[in-house]
N, C-alpha and C positions, 0 to 999 in steps of 0.2 A: 403138318408134321415136317415137311421138307424145310419150311421157313424156320422152325425152331432149331432144326439141326444146323442149318446154314448160319443162323444167328449165334448159336453156341460155338461153332467152329471159328467164326469171325472174332468173337470175344476171346476165345482161347488163344488164337494166334496173336492178338494184340498183347495179351498178358505175357505170352512166352517170348515173343520177338520184339516187344517194345521195351521201354525202360521206365524207371521211376523218374519223373520229370519235375523240375521246377519250371517256372514260366519263361525263363530267359533262354535265348538261343546260344549256340556255341559258335564262335568265330574261329574256325580251324586255320584260317590264313594268318592268325596272330601268333601261332606257335613259335615260329622262328624269332619274331620281333620280341615277344615277351620273355622268351628264355634268355635273351641277351641281357635283360635287365637284372636277372638273378641267375648267373651262369653256374651256380653251384648249389646243390641241395644235399643236406645230410639227413637222410631218412633213417629213422630208428625203428627197428622191428620190435615186436612184442617180447622178444627174448633179449632185448637191449643190445642187439647187434646193429652195426651201422652199415648202410648202403650209401656210399658217396656217389652222387651223380653230378657230372660236370658237362657243361655244354661248351665245346671247343670247335670253332669254325663250322657251325651247323651240325656237328656230330655229337651224339650223346654218349658219354663214356660212363659205364656202370662199373665202378671199381670192384674187382674181384669176379666180375661176370664178363670180362672181355671175350670177344669172339663168339658170344652167344647171341641168339635171337632173343630179344627181351619183349615181354608183353607187360606194359604198365596197365594194371586193372584197377580203375577207380570204382569203389563199391561202398555199400553200407550194409550193415547186418540186418536191417529191417526190410530191405528191398527184395521182393520175391524173384525177379529175374536174376539178381545178383546171386542169390542162393541156388537158383536152378542151373546156373552155368558152372558152378564149382566142380561137379563131377567131370565135366568136359575138360576143364583146365587141368585137373588132376590127371586125367587120361592122357592129354597131350604132353604134359610134363614127363610122364612115365614113358611115353612112346618116343620122344625126341630128346636125346641127351644134350643136344646143342641149344636147347630151348629152356628159358627160365621165365616164370611169372613173378612179378613183384606186385603184390596187392597193396593198394594205397587206400586206406580207410578215410572216407570223407564224412565223418560223423563226429560231432562234438561230444566231449565228456565221456568217452568210453574208457574204462580202465583196461590195463593189459590183462588183468585176470578175466574180465568179461570177454575180451577178444580171444584169449587163449582157450576159454571154454567153447567159444564158437568154432575155433580152429579144430579142437578135439572132436566136437560134435559132427563136423563135416569132413573130418579126416584130411584136412588141407596139408599138402606136402610142399608148399612154397612159402616164401617169407611174406609176412603181413606187417605193414608199417603202420604205426599209430603215434603221430606227433603233429604239432602245429605246422611243421614243415610240409606236411601233406597238402595243406591248403595253399601254401605258396607255390608248390609244384603244380597243383591243379590250375592255378592262375597262369603259371608260366607256359602251360601247354595250350593256352587259349581260353581257359575257363571250362569248368565242368559243371553243367547244370542238369544233365540227364545221367542217371546211373543205371546200369553199368555203362561206362565209357572206357574204351581200351585203346591204347596206342601200341602198335607193333613197330619195333626197331630192328633193322636187319643186323647181321652179325658184325657190321662195321660201324654201327651206331647211327645210321641214317634213318630218320622217320620213314617207315614203309607204308603203314596203313592205320586208319582211324576207324573205330567201330563204335556206334552208339546203339545201345540196346543189346539184347542177347543175340549171339552169333552162332550159327550151326558149327559143330565141331569140325565137320568136313571142310568148311570154308577156312577156318583157322589153320587146319592141318596143311591145306594147299598153300596158304600164305606163308606159313612157317618154312615149308620146303623152298619156296621161291626166295624167301628172305635170308636163307642160309647161303652165304657167299663162301665158296671154297677157294682157297688160295693155292695157286699152282707154283 
């Protein structure tokens, strides 16, 4: 009986804290180099709004979101860990006014209507982007082959942390607080 319980808990932790994976690894050291090849990204949300992202001197500038801690969340609608982390991201966005999530869909051929239904179903309160530019951005950060993969940028646009798989809300909250740079 103890073995069954241990096996169940092991499988559950892999599902909750793992990610949906393709077989390629992620080269996080390539983030700076690759972003210089395409230093500007025009992300389009499902509401047809634009989020312009520029890389200038190793700083990431998210136009309209300046001075905020930004979490780029690469996800897919079919990924169980991606769905499981949504309530935590909503909670963090509500808790920290200086924090913004930008969800980057890495799924082919999803209509905005389909994604907007997903957004409504999960009560998502942050922008979700859906365009071919998402894949160029995924390549620019070093490649994304496991989802969810998230990149946290401090309030000055410096890459602060990379997460692969589902991350506990408390860990993200701690990093958001540390990544908030107050100017005196």
